[in-house]
Structure formats: C-alpha cells, structure tokens
C-alpha positions as CSV (number, residue, x, y, z in Angstrom):
1,X,-47.9,-19.7,9.3
2,X,-48.7,-19.7,13.0
3,X,-49.3,-16.3,14.6
4,X,-46.3,-15.0,16.5
5,X,-47.1,-14.0,20.1
6,X,-44.2,-11.8,21.0
7,X,-42.8,-8.8,19.0
8,X,-39.1,-8.4,19.0
9,X,-37.3,-5.3,20.2
10,X,-35.5,-3.2,17.6
11,X,-32.2,-1.5,18.6
12,X,-31.1,1.2,16.2
13,X,-27.7,2.9,16.1
14,X,-25.2,4.3,13.7
15,X,-21.4,4.4,14.1
16,X,-20.4,8.1,13.7
17,X,-18.6,9.2,10.5
18,X,-14.8,9.3,10.5
19,X,-13.0,12.5,10.0
20,X,-12.0,13.4,6.4
21,X,-8.5,12.0,5.6
22,X,-6.2,13.3,2.9
23,X,-4.3,11.7,0.0
24,X,-1.7,13.5,-2.0
25,X,-0.2,12.0,-5.1
26,X,3.5,13.0,-4.8
27,X,4.9,11.0,-7.7
28,X,3.9,8.5,-10.3
29,X,6.0,5.7,-11.9
30,X,5.1,2.8,-14.2
31,X,3.3,0.3,-11.9
32,X,3.6,2.3,-8.7
33,X,3.0,5.6,-7.0
34,X,4.3,7.6,-4.1
35,X,1.4,8.8,-1.9
36,X,1.1,10.9,1.1
37,X,-1.7,9.3,3.2
38,X,-2.6,11.2,6.4
39,X,0.9,12.7,6.5
40,X,2.7,9.3,6.0
41,X,4.6,8.7,2.7
42,X,4.0,5.3,1.1
43,X,5.1,3.8,-2.2
44,X,2.4,1.4,-3.4
45,X,2.8,-1.0,-6.3
46,X,-0.1,-2.3,-8.3
47,X,-2.2,-4.6,-6.1
48,X,-0.8,-3.2,-2.8
49,X,-3.0,-1.5,-0.2
50,X,-2.5,0.9,2.8
51,X,-5.0,2.4,5.2
52,X,-7.9,1.5,2.9
53,X,-6.2,2.8,-0.3
54,X,-5.5,0.2,-3.0
55,X,-3.3,0.8,-6.0
56,X,-5.2,-0.6,-9.1
57,X,-2.9,0.7,-11.9
58,X,-0.3,3.3,-12.7
59,X,1.3,4.3,-16.0
60,X,3.5,7.2,-14.9
61,X,0.9,9.8,-15.7
62,X,-2.4,8.5,-14.1
63,X,-2.9,6.3,-11.1
64,X,-6.1,4.5,-10.5
65,X,-6.8,4.2,-6.7
66,X,-9.5,2.3,-5.0
67,X,-10.7,4.0,-1.8
68,X,-13.3,2.1,0.2
69,X,-14.5,0.2,-2.8
70,X,-14.6,3.2,-5.2
71,X,-12.1,3.6,-8.0
72,X,-10.9,7.0,-9.2
73,X,-8.2,8.4,-11.5
74,X,-5.5,10.6,-9.9
75,X,-3.0,12.7,-11.8
76,X,0.6,13.2,-10.9
77,X,1.9,16.5,-9.7
78,X,3.0,18.1,-6.5
79,X,0.4,20.0,-4.5
80,X,-2.5,17.9,-5.8
81,X,-4.5,16.8,-2.9
82,X,-7.3,14.3,-2.9
83,X,-9.7,13.9,0.1
84,X,-12.1,11.2,1.0
85,X,-14.3,10.3,3.9
86,X,-14.5,6.9,5.3
87,X,-17.9,5.4,5.1
88,X,-20.5,5.2,7.9
89,X,-21.7,1.8,8.9
90,X,-25.4,1.8,9.6
91,X,-26.6,-1.2,11.7
92,X,-30.0,-2.4,12.8
93,X,-30.3,-5.1,15.4
94,X,-33.4,-7.3,15.8
95,X,-33.9,-9.7,18.7
96,X,-35.7,-13.0,18.0
97,X,-39.0,-13.7,19.7
98,X,-39.8,-16.9,21.7
99,X,-40.2,-18.8,18.4
100,X,-36.9,-17.7,17.0
101,X,-38.6,-15.4,14.5
102,X,-37.4,-11.9,13.7
103,X,-40.2,-9.4,13.5
104,X,-39.9,-5.7,13.3
105,X,-41.5,-2.5,12.1
106,X,-40.5,-0.3,9.1
107,X,-42.1,1.3,6.1
108,X,-42.9,0.6,2.4
109,X,-43.2,3.6,0.1
110,X,-43.4,5.8,3.2
111,X,-46.2,3.9,4.8
112,X,-46.0,2.0,8.1
113,X,-45.4,-1.8,7.7
114,X,-44.7,-4.7,10.0
115,X,-42.1,-7.2,8.7
116,X,-41.0,-10.7,9.3
117,X,-37.3,-10.9,8.3
118,X,-36.9,-14.0,6.3
119,X,-33.5,-14.8,4.7
120,X,-35.1,-17.9,3.1
121,X,-37.5,-15.7,1.0
122,X,-36.1,-14.9,-2.4
123,X,-38.0,-11.6,-2.5
124,X,-40.0,-9.1,-0.4
125,X,-43.4,-10.7,-0.4
126,X,-46.8,-9.6,0.9
127,X,-50.5,-10.5,0.6
128,X,-52.9,-8.6,-1.6
129,X,-54.5,-7.4,1.5
130,X,-51.3,-5.8,2.8
131,X,-50.6,-4.4,-0.7
132,X,-54.0,-2.7,-0.7
133,X,-53.5,-1.2,2.7
134,X,-50.1,0.2,1.6
135,X,-51.7,1.7,-1.6
136,X,-49.7,-0.5,-4.0
137,X,-51.5,-0.8,-7.3
138,X,-50.2,-4.2,-8.1
139,X,-52.9,-5.2,-10.6
140,X,-52.3,-2.0,-12.6
141,X,-48.6,-1.7,-12.3
142,X,-47.5,-5.2,-11.6
143,X,-46.6,-8.1,-13.8
144,X,-48.7,-11.3,-13.4
145,X,-46.9,-14.3,-12.0
146,X,-47.4,-17.5,-10.0
147,X,-45.8,-18.5,-6.8
148,X,-45.7,-21.7,-4.7
149,X,-47.2,-21.4,-1.2
150,X,-47.9,-23.9,1.6
151,X,-51.4,-24.2,0.1
152,X,-50.2,-24.8,-3.5
153,X,-49.7,-22.5,-6.5
154,X,-51.2,-19.0,-6.1
155,X,-51.6,-16.0,-8.4
156,X,-49.2,-13.2,-7.8
157,X,-47.9,-10.0,-9.2
158,X,-44.3,-8.8,-9.5
159,X,-44.0,-5.2,-8.5
160,X,-41.3,-2.6,-7.9
161,X,-41.4,-0.8,-4.5
162,X,-40.1,2.8,-4.5
163,X,-38.6,2.3,-1.1
164,X,-38.3,-0.2,1.8
165,X,-37.1,1.2,5.1
166,X,-36.1,-0.5,8.3
167,X,-34.8,2.0,10.9
168,X,-32.0,3.9,9.2
169,X,-31.6,1.3,6.5
170,X,-33.4,2.2,3.3
171,X,-33.4,0.6,-0.1
172,X,-34.8,2.1,-3.3
173,X,-36.4,0.3,-6.2
174,X,-36.9,-3.0,-4.4
175,X,-38.4,-6.0,-6.3
176,X,-41.3,-7.6,-4.5
177,X,-44.1,-10.1,-5.0
178,X,-47.8,-9.5,-4.1
179,X,-49.6,-12.8,-3.5
180,X,-53.4,-13.0,-4.2
181,X,-55.4,-13.3,-0.9
182,X,-54.3,-13.0,2.7
183,X,-51.1,-15.0,2.5
184,X,-48.4,-14.4,3.7
185,X,-49.7,-13.4,7.1
186,X,-46.8,-11.0,7.6
187,X,-44.9,-9.0,5.1
188,X,-41.7,-11.1,4.4
189,X,-38.6,-9.0,4.3
190,X,-36.7,-11.2,1.8
191,X,-33.5,-11.2,-0.2
192,X,-34.4,-8.4,-2.6
193,X,-33.9,-6.2,0.4
194,X,-31.5,-8.2,2.4
195,X,-29.0,-9.1,-0.3
196,X,-27.8,-5.5,-0.4
197,X,-26.8,-5.8,3.3
198,X,-24.5,-7.8,5.5
199,X,-26.7,-10.1,7.6
200,X,-25.4,-11.9,10.6
201,X,-27.1,-14.0,13.3
202,X,-25.9,-14.9,16.8
203,X,-27.6,-16.0,20.0
204,X,-31.0,-14.8,19.1
205,X,-29.9,-11.6,17.5
206,X,-29.9,-10.6,13.9
207,X,-27.7,-7.7,12.7
208,X,-28.3,-5.9,9.4
209,X,-25.5,-3.7,8.2
210,X,-24.9,-1.3,5.3
211,X,-21.9,0.8,4.4
212,X,-22.7,4.3,3.1
213,X,-20.8,7.5,2.6
214,X,-20.9,10.0,5.3
215,X,-22.4,12.6,3.0
216,X,-25.4,10.2,2.5
217,X,-25.8,9.9,6.2
218,X,-26.0,13.6,6.8
C-alpha cells in the first residue's frame, strides 16, 4: 500500500437531543388502540404508525408499541402515561485525501490510533507492530488464523477489542484481526466497526452515523 501524503480533516458534530414526548394509552381494543401522542389523539390499528410510534399488536388488555425501533408492552387504563426520548444521531464526517482515501484519528482500547477507513475490509485489521504499540496481547488472547494479503497468505490472530472509538462514535467488543509483520501499513477500520453504522459517501466526503438514546449521549 502506497504511503498517503495528505491527512484528511475530521469534522465532528452531534445533533442535539429532542425533548421528551409523551404517550398515553387511553383505550385498548382487539387489534387497535387509542393513543394520546403529544396531545393529539390517534387510533392506530396493528401495523399503522404515527410520529415514530408503530402498533405491533393489541389484544384489548395489552398493546405492544414500537418506539424508535424498541418494542414495549403498554397496559390499558386512563391516566397511564408513557414517555420516551427520541434518539440522538451522532455523525462523524471524514474528507478524502488527494488519493481518495479516508484517513482519520481515533482510539483502540483507550489508546491513540490512526485509521484508514476501508469499507472493503471485512474486519478491523492491523499489523502485529501496531498491535504491540497498542498493548494488545494477540498471541496470548487471540485465536490463530490465516489471511490473504497482497504478498500472499500470512499468519494472523483473531482478537476482540474492548473498544474502538472515532470521535463520538464508539463500539464495544469489536472483532479484529492482527496480521503478523508490518502489514497493513495503516490500521484498517473495517466492517466489524462500520457495519453497526450508516455509512454514506458523496463528493469526497464520508459520513458515519449512529442512532443512540439521548440518555447514552449525556
């Protein structure tokens, strides 16, 4: 891999959390429920949605509602109020260098690391040299494996990283591969990190996005 001559600029920002919104279950019927959502009364049948609230099921006693991807049971009865907070969207933007590569800085297990973001890499991958610098005991804790490189088949170890962080984006328990020797030249931020995110590219810019609850962002 040729040495990259220009480091990209990382822009970091988070969209502020939305205010807490209320849901009150006013009445339940077989297959539908009457809900008071932010002061507006709506009758939802199974499969219908309104303002981010989807009716999954209702049997006259219990309604299962999906709110921002999370399903919960709600009992019938006046005065029962359920609250939720809309999620925060955390985004990191990375600009491509003159070769169209996306390089940035982050951390692995709390230690500083330089990344090459690579959507074509199936896993986070690093050289044994980088692993040693990061204090990763890959020979002791890793599982022996073999990987294909530009130079042929190489010895490797599959390891579990406690954390991988890029700006405000952090993933826990990330699968990674440590390759014997000095290859790859840069730590590849591959799909075992990226597949938990929404990744988009446009005009020399890559955006990584994660949806989290506002309580996690505090």
